[in-house]
C-alpha positions, 0 to 999 in steps of 0.5 A, spaced: 460 665 828 459 660 821 453 656 825 449 663 826 444 664 821 445 672 822 450 674 826 449 680 831 455 684 828 452 683 821 446 688 822 445 695 821 440 699 826 434 704 824 430 708 828 426 714 829 427 716 836 422 712 839 424 705 837 429 701 833 429 695 828 435 691 826 436 689 819 441 683 817 445 684 811 441 679 807 435 684 807 431 681 813 429 685 819 429 680 824 428 684 831 423 690 832 419 692 838 413 696 837 411 702 838 416 703 843 423 700 844 421 697 851 414 694 848 414 687 846 417 685 840 413 683 833 419 681 829 424 676 834 427 671 829 434 674 832 432 670 838 429 664 835 427 662 828 424 666 823 417 663 825 418 668 831 417 674 826 421 676 820 420 681 815 425 678 809 426 681 802 431 678 798 433 677 791 433 669 788 440 669 786 444 663 787 451 667 788 451 674 790 456 679 794 452 682 800 454 689 803 451 694 808 452 702 808 449 708 811 447 714 807 453 719 809 451 722 815 445 719 816 441 713 820 438 711 813 441 704 811 442 701 804 443 693 803 446 691 797 447 685 793 452 685 787 451 678 782 452 676 775 445 678 774 445 685 776 446 690 782 440 691 787 439 695 793 434 696 799 434 703 802 431 702 809 429 707 814 424 710 819 421 717 818 422 721 825 416 721 829 415 727 833 408 727 834 405 723 840 399 720 836 404 718 830 406 711 831 413 708 828 413 706 821 418 702 817 419 704 809 423 699 805 424 701 798 427 696 793 431 698 787 434 694 781 440 698 780 442 694 774 440 688 770 434 683 772 432 680 778 427 676 781 425 677 789 421 674 794 418 678 800 415 675 807 412 679 812 410 675 818 410 679 825 408 675 831 406 680 837 408 679 844 415 677 844 412 671 839 407 669 844 401 671 840 397 667 835 399 670 828 393 673 824 393 676 818 388 679 813 388 681 805 384 687 804 381 689 797 386 695 797 392 691 797 394 692 804 395 686 809 392 687 816 396 684 822 392 683 828 393 681 836 387 679 840 382 680 835 384 687 834 388 690 827 395 693 830 399 693 824 399 693 816 403 692 810 402 696 804 406 695 797 406 698 790 405 691 787 401 685 789 401 682 796 398 675 798 397 671 804 401 664 806 400 662 813 398 668 816 404 672 813 404 677 807 408 674 801 410 676 794 414 674 788 416 679 783 421 681 778 424 688 777 429 690 771 434 696 771 431 702 774 425 699 777 423 699 784 418 697 789 416 700 796 413 697 802 411 700 808 410 697 815 406 701 820 400 702 824 394 699 822 390 706 823 395 710 819 393 713 812 396 710 806 402 713 803 403 714 796 409 715 792 409 722 793 408 722 800 414 717 801 419 721 797 417 727 802 418 722 808 425 720 805 427 727 804 425 730 811 428 724 814 435 725 810 435 732 812 433 731 819 439 726 820 444 730 816 442 737 820 443 733 826 450 730 824 452 737 822 451 740 829 457 736 831 464 740 833 468 734 832 474 736 828 479 731 830 481 724 827 477 718 826 471 723 823 467 717 821 467 712 827 466 718 832 460 720 827 457 713 827 458 713 834 454 719 835 449 717 830 448 710 834 447 714 841 442 718 838 438 712 835 438 710 842 435 717 845 428 718 846 425 724 844 419 724 848 423 723 855 430 725 854 433 718 856 438 714 853 437 706 852 443 702 854 442 698 848 436 697 843 435 689 844 434 684 849 436 677 850 443 677 846 448 673 850 454 675 853 457 668 852 454 663 846 450 658 849 450 661 856 445 664 861 448 671 861 442 674 857 439 680 859 434 686 857 438 692 856 432 696 853 432 701 859 436 707 862 442 706 867 444 712 872 451 709 871 451 712 864 449 719 866 456 722 866 459 718 860 453 721 856 453 728 858 461 728 857 460 725 850 454 729 848 457 735 850 464 734 848 461 733 841 457 740 841 450 736 843 448 740 849 440 740 848 441 732 848 445 732 854 441 737 858 435 733 856 438 727 859 440 731 865 432 733 866 430 725 865 435 723 871 431 729 875 425 726 874 428 719 876 430 722 882 423 725 883 419 718 881 423 714 887 418 717 891 419 711 897 426 713 898 428 719 894 435 719 897 436 712 895 437 712 887 435 706 883 440 703 878 436 703 872 429 706 870 424 705 865 425 710 859 419 714 861 423 714 868 418 709 871 421 705 877 419 698 876 422 693 871 420 686 873 424 681 870 421 674 867 423 669 862 421 667 855 422 659 855 418 659 848 424 662 845 430 658 843 435 664 844 441 667 839 445 661 838 441 657 843 443 661 849 437 661 854 434 663 858 431 669 854 430 675 859 425 681 859 426 686 864 431 686 869 431 685 876 438 689 877 433 695 878 432 692 885 440 692 887 444 696 891 449 699 887 453 705 891 457 707 885 451 710 881 451 716 886 458 718 883 456 717 876 450 722 877 454 727 881 459 727 875 453 728 870 450 734 874 457 737 875 459 737 868 452 739 866 453 745 870 460 746 868 458 746 860 451 748 861 446 751 865 446 752 872 443 747 877 436 749 880 434 751 887 430 744 887 436 740 884 441 743 889 436 740 895 436 734 891 443 733 891 444 735 898 439 730 900 443 725 896 450 726 899 447 726 906 444 719 904 451 717 901 455 720 908 451 715 912 451 709 907 458 709 903 461 703 907 456 698 906 457 692 901 453 692 894 452 689 888 458 693 884 458 696 877 457 689 874 451 688 877 453 681 881 448 676 883 452 673 888 453 676 895 454 683 896 462 685 897 466 691 898 468 693 891 473 698 890 469 701 884 463 703 889 468 706 894 471 710 888 465 713 885 462 715 892 469 719 893 467 722 886 460 724 889 463 727 895 468 731 891 463 733 885 458 736 890 463 740 894 466 743 887 459 744 885 457 748 891 464 752 892 463 754 884 456 756 885 457 759 892 451 754 894 449 752 902 452 745 904 455 742 910 462 743 907 466 740 913 462 734 914 462 732 906 470 734 906 471 729 912 467 723 909 471 725 902 477 724 906 475 718 909 473 714 903 480 716 900 484 714 906 480 707 906 481 706 898 489 707 899 489 703 905 484 697 904 484 696 897 492 696 896 495 690 896 503 691 898 505 684 896 502 684 889 504 692 888 497 694 885 490 696 887 485 690 888 477 690 886 475 688 893 477 690 900 483 686 902 482 682 896 487 680 891 483 680 884 483 685 879 477 689 875 477 693 869 473 698 872 479 700 876 481 703 869 476 709 871 481 711 877 485 716 873 479 718 868 475 721 874 481 724 877 482 720 883 489 718 882 494 721 877 495 718 871 502 717 871 502 715 879 507 709 880 502 706 884 497 707 878 502 705 873 503 698 876 496 697 877 495 698 869 501 694 868 497 688 872 491 689 868 494 689 862 498 682 864 491 679 866 485 682 863 487 684 856 488 680 850 490 684 843 487 690 846 480 687 848 479 687 856 475 682 860 471 686 866 474 681 871 477 674 872 471 670 874 475 664 877 477 670 882 471 673 883 466 669 888 460 675 887 459 672 880 454 667 881 453 665 874 455 659 870 460 660 864 464 666 862 463 672 858 466 676 852 471 682 853 468 688 854 468 694 849 467 700 854 473 697 858 477 696 852 476 703 850 477 706 857 484 702 857 486 706 851 484 712 854 489 710 861 495 709 856 494 715 853 493 719 859 499 715 862 504 718 856 504 711 852 501 715 846 503 710 841 501 704 844 494 707 846 494 709 838 495 702 836 491 699 841 485 704 839 486 702 831 485 695 833 479 696 837 476 700 831 478 694 826 473 690 831 467 694 829 462 691 825 462 693 818 457 699 819 462 701 825 457 699 830 459 695 837 455 691 841 457 690 849 462 685 848 467 681 843 468 674 843 475 671 842 475 672 835 473 680 836 466 678 833 460 682 837 457 679 843 451 681 847 446 687 846 447 691 840 448 697 839 451 698 846 451 706 848 456 705 853 461 702 848 460 708 843 460 713 849 467 710 851 469 710 844 468 718 843 471 719 850 478 715 848 478 718 841 477 725 844 483 724 849 487 720 844 486 725 839 489 731 843 495 727 846 497 725 839 497 733 837 502 734 842 506 727 844 512 724 841 512 717 839 515 713 845 513 706 843 514 700 838 510 694 837 
């Protein structure tokens, strides 16, 4: 990773439940979409050079140690420098905006803790994914206005003099012990904030995050990692819509120099059950309830064919996410093309019905009862699935080759029928029980007959195939097969032998997966790695699971954050931070913690 100016994992993330910004450990904000998470970016240096938009603030010291940390129980980030000349720190945060007419703003407070230092600032937003021509104007009140299409959109204000250099706001200044400077970057029409107002903003933001964090009922091991995962998930949650973005970013690669560079600033139906499970387990019932309601809006918005769900939806539950490329961007680590939008929304992925029904079932089990309209939607969806479950699809990994008959898709179709039947029985709801039960049995029988390889002695990723797939790790997690069933244990051992490397799990072997029509190879998948831990724990191999879990925790970023994947060295690859990674961590921690409280050691390294 030495050739990357600002590695993915060397970032913190701040946000206001509407959008997020990434702050590198050198004090640079190099990624920021405004005003919403899925709006065009204004700082895009992470995916190109600093000419693509950057907000840098750094001391002019030749040698210093850099570190980042969050203020305890918050998403307020501190970036610190320790040098012979002194100690300096930036506190970065975004005030929580729960008013429709309030646009997001970033507040940066630089403080000289000890000693004396000279600092440089450069704020150079470039609108529209770095496609617009930058235009800046210095006003008499020491504010710099940034324009797009001739209209002022953004503004930087500061407590010290600013000037212009090549359409960027710049400053060079000296601070001594105890002195500070403050910078506010936000909407051009925002009112000016004085020091007293920013102090109030800081205290309210601190109070908000700590109050939210303290609602958690987690009392088990790994308190800090579980807490950081929940805070990362909250940052990806929309207070307006209740949706949870898959990640804060677009275009970050699954392979350096490769073409697997997707936009994850949308919400996947697949994440529904994982989100509801994790949030409710931690005591965040309101977030789980709002996400379930968002899913309901998505069903309503699929007006052309209400029974046929999309794989993903926009954060506001709109249906279209047209994919395009940004050829003017060189990409992170020269990884092209950089894409925005995601054409996977057009794919058929039958597994999403299982994830949706599992979420509905969990929400009813731990939250409020399903409505009459909601149950009618469930019945329509399950009836649709009864007619289409045998069709090939793109699968959980959104393959861009020919559709296949995937085990995971069959598995989740079984889950959809199973949870619908359980829910109907529990709530005494009307349903075609015999038909649904018959189809559930047919799916189960097909999985055992057509997705089992007697020669190799394990389940296979595709019908009558030979290859393995890490999504099979969900089989015991969704209670399709017993976690200690001998046939499952032989499958788990096969996955360990072929897809696991030092606790990090690849999704599949590309050479054995013809449906993967893209070139190159991706990294190992973080969520699958935590699923593997949970499978080990459920199988009774608790000490082995514990050791593998600790390895995965060591691969987290210095701030305890995870991207989508790991490279061969355990460094972050892919979009960041990734919701599914943190959801899987919470689930694994929950189950492993419970097993550690009752199981005896059975394994040695």
